[in-house]
C-alpha positions in Angstrom: 112.5 129.3 106.3 110.1 126.5 106.9 108.0 128.4 109.0 107.1 130.8 106.1 106.1 127.8 103.7 102.6 128.1 102.5 101.2 125.9 99.8 98.5 127.9 97.4 95.2 126.1 97.1 95.9 124.8 93.6 98.7 122.8 95.0 96.6 121.6 98.1 94.1 120.4 95.9 96.6 118.4 93.7 98.1 116.8 96.5 94.7 115.3 98.0 94.6 113.3 95.1 97.9 111.7 95.3 97.7 107.9 97.0 100.0 108.2 99.9 100.3 104.1 100.4 99.6 102.1 97.5 101.5 104.4 95.2 104.0 106.7 97.2 103.9 110.6 96.7 106.5 112.2 94.2 109.3 113.4 96.2 108.0 117.1 95.4 104.5 116.1 96.8 106.0 114.4 99.6 108.4 117.5 100.4 105.5 120.0 100.2 103.6 117.9 102.7 106.6 117.6 104.9 107.1 121.5 104.9 103.2 121.8 105.9 104.0 119.3 109.1 107.1 121.6 109.7 105.2 124.7 109.6 102.1 123.1 111.7 100.0 124.6 108.7 96.3 124.3 110.0 95.1 124.9 106.4 96.0 121.3 105.3 94.3 119.6 108.1 91.9 117.1 106.4 94.0 117.4 103.1 96.4 114.6 104.3 97.4 113.1 107.5 101.0 111.9 108.7 101.9 108.9 110.7 105.1 108.4 112.8 106.3 104.8 112.6 108.3 105.1 116.2 105.1 106.1 117.9 102.3 104.2 116.2 100.4 107.4 116.0 99.0 109.3 113.4 98.3 113.2 113.3 97.0 116.1 111.2 99.6 118.5 109.8 98.9 121.0 112.5 99.7 118.8 115.4 101.5 120.5 118.3 103.4 117.4 119.4 107.1 117.2 119.0 108.1 117.0 115.3 109.4 113.8 114.2 112.0 112.8 112.3 111.3 112.7 108.5 112.6 109.0 107.8 110.0 108.1 110.4 107.1 109.9 108.8 104.6 108.2 106.4 101.7 110.2 104.7 98.0 109.3 104.2 95.2 111.1 102.2 92.6 109.7 104.6 92.4 108.5 108.4 90.9 105.3 107.3 94.2 104.4 105.5 96.4 105.0 108.6 94.1 103.0 110.9 94.3 100.1 108.3 98.1 100.4 108.4 98.0 99.8 112.2 98.4 103.5 113.7 96.1 105.0 116.0 94.6 108.4 116.1 96.6 111.2 118.1 94.9 112.2 121.4 96.4 115.5 121.4 95.2 116.8 117.7 92.5 114.3 117.4 93.1 113.9 113.4 89.5 112.1 113.2 88.0 115.6 113.6 89.9 117.3 110.8 88.3 119.2 108.3 87.2 117.0 105.3 86.0 114.0 107.4 82.9 111.9 106.4 79.7 111.9 108.3 80.6 108.6 109.6 83.9 109.7 110.9 82.0 112.8 112.4 79.8 110.5 114.2 82.8 108.5 115.5 84.4 111.4 116.9 81.3 112.5 118.9 81.2 109.1 119.8 84.8 109.0 121.2 84.1 112.5 123.0 81.3 111.1 124.9 83.2 108.3 125.9 86.2 110.3 127.2 83.7 112.5 129.0 82.0 109.7 130.9 84.8 107.1 131.7 83.8 107.0 135.3 80.4 105.5 134.2 79.3 102.3 132.7 79.2 102.6 129.1 77.2 99.8 127.7 76.1 99.7 124.0 72.8 100.1 124.9 73.4 103.5 126.8 75.5 104.7 123.9 72.7 103.7 121.4 70.2 105.6 123.4 72.6 108.7 123.6 72.9 108.7 119.7 69.7 107.3 118.8 71.0 104.2 117.0 70.6 100.7 117.6 73.7 99.2 119.8 74.6 96.6 116.8 74.6 99.5 114.2 76.7 101.8 116.5 79.3 99.2 117.4 79.6 98.1 113.7 80.1 101.9 112.6 82.6 102.5 115.3 84.6 99.5 114.7 84.7 100.1 110.8 86.4 103.4 111.5 88.7 102.6 114.3 89.3 99.1 114.2 88.2 98.5 118.0 85.0 98.6 119.6 83.6 101.3 122.3 84.3 99.3 125.2 88.1 98.9 123.9 88.3 102.5 123.1 87.2 103.1 126.8 89.8 100.9 128.4 92.5 102.5 126.3 91.5 106.1 127.3 91.1 104.8 131.0 94.6 102.9 130.9 96.3 105.9 129.1 95.0 108.4 131.8 96.1 106.0 134.4 99.8 105.9 133.0 99.9 109.6 132.9 98.8 109.9 136.3 101.3 107.4 137.9 104.1 108.7 135.6 103.2 112.1 137.2 103.6 110.7 140.9 100.0 110.4 141.8 99.6 107.5 144.2 97.6 104.4 142.7 94.3 104.7 144.6 93.8 108.4 143.6 95.2 107.5 139.7 92.7 104.4 140.0 89.6 106.6 140.4 90.7 109.5 138.3 91.2 107.3 135.4 87.4 105.9 135.8 88.3 102.6 137.3 85.2 101.3 139.6 87.7 99.1 141.8 91.2 98.2 142.5 90.3 94.5 141.1 89.0 95.9 138.2 92.1 98.1 137.8 94.4 95.1 138.1 92.5 92.7 136.0 92.4 95.3 133.2 95.9 97.2 133.4 98.2 95.1 135.2 98.8 92.6 132.1 98.8 95.8 129.8 101.3 97.9 132.1 103.8 94.8 132.4 104.1 95.1 136.1 102.1 95.8 139.2 100.6 99.4 138.9 102.6 100.7 142.0 105.7 99.3 140.4 104.9 101.3 137.2 104.2 104.5 139.4 108.0 104.5 140.6 109.0 103.5 137.0 109.9 100.0 137.5 112.0 101.3 140.5 112.8 97.6 141.4 113.4 96.3 138.2 116.9 96.3 137.1 117.6 97.0 133.3 120.9 96.7 131.5 121.2 98.2 127.8 123.4 99.0 125.1 123.6 100.8 122.1 125.2 99.7 118.9 125.4 100.4 115.2 123.9 98.3 112.7 123.3 98.4 108.9 119.6 99.7 110.0 121.2 102.5 112.3 121.5 102.8 115.8 119.8 99.9 117.9 119.3 99.6 121.6 118.9 96.4 123.4 117.8 96.3 126.8 117.1 93.5 129.1 116.1 92.5 132.7 117.4 89.3 134.6 114.6 87.4 132.6 115.5 88.2 129.1 115.4 91.1 126.5 112.3 93.7 127.5 113.4 96.2 124.5 114.8 96.4 121.0 114.3 99.7 119.4 115.9 101.5 116.3 116.7 105.2 116.4 119.0 107.9 114.9 120.8 108.9 118.0 121.9 107.6 121.5 120.0 110.5 123.1 116.8 109.5 121.1 117.0 105.9 122.2 118.1 106.5 125.9 115.2 109.2 126.1 112.7 106.2 125.0 113.8 103.7 127.6 113.6 106.4 130.5 110.2 107.4 129.2 108.7 104.3 129.6 110.8 103.3 132.9 111.9 106.6 134.5 112.8 105.3 137.8 114.1 101.8 136.9 117.8 100.9 137.6 119.3 101.5 134.4 122.5 100.6 133.7 124.6 100.5 130.5 126.3 97.1 129.9 127.8 96.5 126.6 129.7 93.6 127.8 127.1 91.8 129.7 124.6 92.0 126.7 127.4 91.1 124.0 125.7 87.7 123.1 122.2 89.7 122.2 124.6 92.3 120.3 126.5 89.6 118.5 123.2 87.5 117.5 121.6 90.6 116.2 124.8 92.1 114.0 125.1 88.6 112.4 121.5 88.5 111.6 121.3 92.0 110.1 124.5 91.4 108.2 123.0 88.6 106.8 125.5 85.8 107.9 123.0 83.8 109.7 119.3 83.3 111.0 118.2 85.1 114.4 118.4 82.4 117.1 115.6 82.0 119.8 116.4 84.6 122.4 114.6 84.8 125.7 112.6 87.8 126.3 110.5 89.8 129.2 107.7 91.5 127.9 103.7 91.7 128.8 100.8 91.5 126.4 97.2 90.9 126.3 96.0 87.6 125.3 95.3 88.8 121.6 98.6 90.4 121.5 100.5 87.3 122.5 98.7 85.1 120.1 99.6 87.5 117.5 103.1 87.8 118.6 103.7 84.0 118.9 102.4 83.4 115.5 104.8 85.9 113.7 107.4 83.9 115.3 106.4 80.9 113.1 106.6 83.0 109.9 109.9 81.8 108.2 112.8 84.2 107.4 112.1 85.4 103.8 108.3 84.9 103.9 105.6 87.2 104.4 101.8 87.2 105.6 99.2 89.6 105.3 97.4 91.1 108.4 94.3 89.1 107.1 96.2 86.0 106.5 97.3 86.3 110.4 94.0 87.0 111.5 92.9 84.4 109.9 95.6 82.1 111.2 94.8 82.8 115.0 91.2 82.1 114.3 89.9 85.8 114.5 89.3 86.4 110.5 87.6 89.9 111.1 90.7 91.2 113.4 92.6 92.6 110.7 92.9 96.0 112.4 93.6 94.5 115.6 96.5 92.6 114.3 98.0 95.5 112.6 97.6 97.4 115.9 99.6 94.4 117.8 102.4 94.5 115.3 102.7 98.3 115.8 103.3 97.8 119.8 105.8 95.1 119.3 108.5 96.1 122.0 111.2 93.9 120.8 111.9 94.5 117.1 113.5 91.5 115.1 113.1 89.0 117.8 109.3 89.2 117.1 109.5 89.7 113.3 106.5 92.1 112.8 108.4 93.2 109.8 106.9 89.8 107.8 103.5 91.3 108.2 102.3 93.1 104.8 99.0 94.4 103.5 97.0 92.3 101.5 97.9 94.0 98.1 101.4 93.3 98.8 102.2 96.9 100.0 104.6 97.2 103.2 102.1 98.9 105.3 103.4 100.4 108.5 106.4 99.6 110.6 107.0 101.1 114.3 110.8 101.6 113.4 110.2 103.1 109.8 109.1 101.8 106.7 112.8 102.0 104.9 114.1 99.7 107.7 111.0 97.1 107.2 111.9 96.8 103.3 115.5 96.6 104.2 114.9 93.5 106.3 112.8 91.9 104.1 115.0 92.3 101.0 118.0 90.9 103.4 116.0 88.2 104.6 114.6 87.4 100.9 118.2 87.5 99.6 119.3 85.2 102.4 116.8 82.7 101.3 117.6 82.7 97.9 
């Protein structure tokens, strides 16, 4: 039984020395790590971390969240490796607080807790520096080195996460606005509307006014869901079952007018099938998604990378005029809602490693091999 699997201390010590990204763990080591995740064995917290490609989140082994599918899981020895690959820390198990964290990580963890507890107050760098007896410059540099974002960006993400949870639970916009720490409605619409993808009141109703047609079809990379509004494609997601894909769509837009329409979306299906079978390049397809200004710059640049070629996260950051924003580029790739149409699979690590991929590293590898073969 998986729940009875226990790793002895010597085995744990051996696993902690196995590089999880640059060189993949052996099948036996990866298997032991997976068993520890299944058992939610807290004795391995800090020894390794696991990330889930379909959510873009990394956790410690004891995380109580729903267990992912094995094919969507990637292991890391250190949290910095996960953040460099474009994954963000889980808000449930808080992997940055796992045993074995460095003093720098412990410091950032305390900063995160402080920010979370004071979202309804102005959080300037000067105030954070005074609270933690550091210069604002040093504090921000340390925070960004660990998480890849600034304290202000972390606070914005926390507010938006809490706000979305409130709206999805049925709370009215005004109550959710102040509970999440927004100081005014104008502040909310300025910061949150573009990230929600629609006006907050529509999001609260799960995009009730938006008709979304979708279809699920087989592909060489497994089942794929294609969803579209009247304006264009709003989601392309890979999964292992129809139920999983439909739940993903429902979770984001629980009250949208969702209608399965294979015939109406056949032209999209045909284009994707031809592309995935290697018969032809993917044509330009209309899509209807929202993005921050930075995400939009990244996604537009990704569309300029020719099939069969790759760029590193740092190269993309440099090309869009933000040479120090490598982690932010990785985060934008991980949040891409329309796989293939925005080819985030063409972005790899600087050392040539695949890095992360929202829909699984194996799919990323197959896509790159397919495109390379087509170019040759």
